[in-house]
N, C-alpha and C positions, 0 to 999 in steps of 0.2 A: 894714810894708813888705810890697807885694804880692808874691806867689810867682808866679815865671814859670811859664806853663803849660808842659808837657812837649811838646816838638814831635814828631809822628808821624814813625816811621822809615820809610825808603824801602820796607823789606819790608812794613809795614802797609798803605801807600798802594798797593802793588801789589796785596795780597791783598784789599783792599776794593773791587775794582772792579765786582762784580756789579750793584749799585744805579747806580753811576756809569755805566756802559756803557749803560744802557737809553736815555737820551735820545739818545745817539748813532745807536743802531740806528734810531731813529725820524726821523733827520734826512733830508732829501732828498738824492739822488745830486749830484755835481757837474753843473752846468747843461751841457747840450750846447754844445760849442765853448770851453768854459773852458779856459784854458791851466794845465797843470800842468808845472812846472819839472822838467827833467831831473835826476836825482840825481848826486851827486858821483861816485859809483861806478857804473860802466855796468851792473853786474849787479844793482843794487838797483832797487827800485821806490820811488817817492816817495809817502811816508804822513806828511804833516807833523804834526808836535806842533803844540799850541796855543802861540801866540806868548806866552801867560802862563806857560809851562814852560820857557823857556830865554832866554837874554840874546842879543840882537843885538850882535855884536862890532862894535868901533870899526874902520870899515874904512879909516880913514886911516893906521892902523899896523897892521902884520902881526902876527897872533897867534903867538907862537911855541908851537909844538906839539912836545912831545917825549917823549910817553907814549901808549900805547894801554893803556885800561883794560877788563878782561874782568870781566864781569858774569853772573849767573844770574838770570833773572827772578822765580823763586818763583812763577810762574803760567804760564797759557798765553800761547802768542804772540798771539792775538786779543785777549785781556784786557790784555796790555801795550800793544798800540796803542791801545785804548780808554782807557787811563790817560793816555797822553801826549797824546790829543786832547783831554782834558778839562781846561779851564781852571782849574778848582779843585784840581788835583793838586800842581802846582809840583815836576814831576819829569819828566825826559825822557833819552834816550840818542840819540847820532847815528845808530846802527843797532840792528836786531833781526834776529837770525837763528833760523829756524824749525828744530826738533829733526829732523822726519821727513823732510825734503828740502832743507834748507839755504837754502829761500827766504828772501830777505833784502830788508828795508824800511829806507829812510832816512827818519828823522823830523825831524832837525835838520841844518841845512848845516854841514859842516865848519868853515866860517869863523865859525860862531856858536857860543856856549858853552852846551852841554847841562848840564843840572843833574843829574849821575849820580853824583858821587864823594863828595857830602856835604861837601866841602871846596872852598872857592872857588879856591884856587891850583891844586889837581889839576884841577877843572872848566875852568879859563882855559888850562891847558897840554895838556890831553890829548883825545883822541877816546873817547868810550865806546861799546863794543858789548856789547849784552845778548843772551843765549843762552836760548832757551826751556828751561824745566825747572825742577827743584828740586835744591838742592846735596845732598840725601841720597837721590836718585833717579839713580844713573848711568846707567840705560837711556835717559835723555833725551840723554846725550852721545854721539850717534851718529857713525859715520864720515864721514857726509856733511855733519854739521855741522862737525866738526873742519875737513875739507878746505875747505868754503865759508868758513867763518871765517878760516882760515890765509891764503887768497887775498885776502880782503877787508883783513886785517892787513897782508900784505905789501904790498899797493897803498898803504896809508896810510903806512906806514914809508917806502917809496920816495919818495912825494910830498912827506913832510917831512923827509927824511934821518934819520929815528929808525933806531939800530941795532935790528936784528933779535935782541935777546937778551931774557933774563928781567929784566934791570935796568930796561929800557924797555917791555916789554910786562908788565904787572902786573896782579894780580887787585884786585878792590874791597877785599878783605882787608889789601892792603898799603899802602892810604892811611892815613896816620897819623892816629889818633884816631877812626877808623871802628868801629862796632859790628857791621859786616857780616862775613859769613865766605865769601861768595861770591868764586870760583866754587865753593869747597868741597874736601874732601879728595879727591872721585873725579875732579876736573878733571886731566886727565894733561898736566902741563906739558911734560914731556919731548917727548911727541908733538905738542903745540902748537907749540912753538919749532921742532922739525926740519921740520914742515909749513910754517911761515911761511918758514923759509929755502930750501926746495926749491920754494916757489910762483914 
């Protein structure tokens, strides 16, 4: 009987981006006059993931969204975007928030299914938000990151009627069967939920 090859974890995929990013640095810019679609969240910029890294949803039936999943990238903001743009990586999230200034990119349409939770059911029913940083480096969790993330999360919750509580705004570590620990012990959940409700 053939042994199944172990699948790489999301963390390993994100960490192994240095070589994968190189070809994308060399690609030409978007042609002048090319149309870039507006993001679903007005304060984000559109940085699309490769179509090989998410599932286009069936638009004939509304996708039930009842969770927001909080992630930490375990790498830098630019490397995360390069990973999502690389068709060989098979990982994405809807949004990525930068640590230093809260700059936010949307990589997958909210109507589509990003591959972020490691569990199809949770991918299908959630919006994933990545935050730049490492779970064991709390300095990355800046005030501006919390505030920007909270406004984004509040807007998503309002759009889908998701309660703004810890049961519906969860960490990647809360997904059943995951081996991930993000957002980790330094993520301030009390502050996060308070800011979401105040936004």
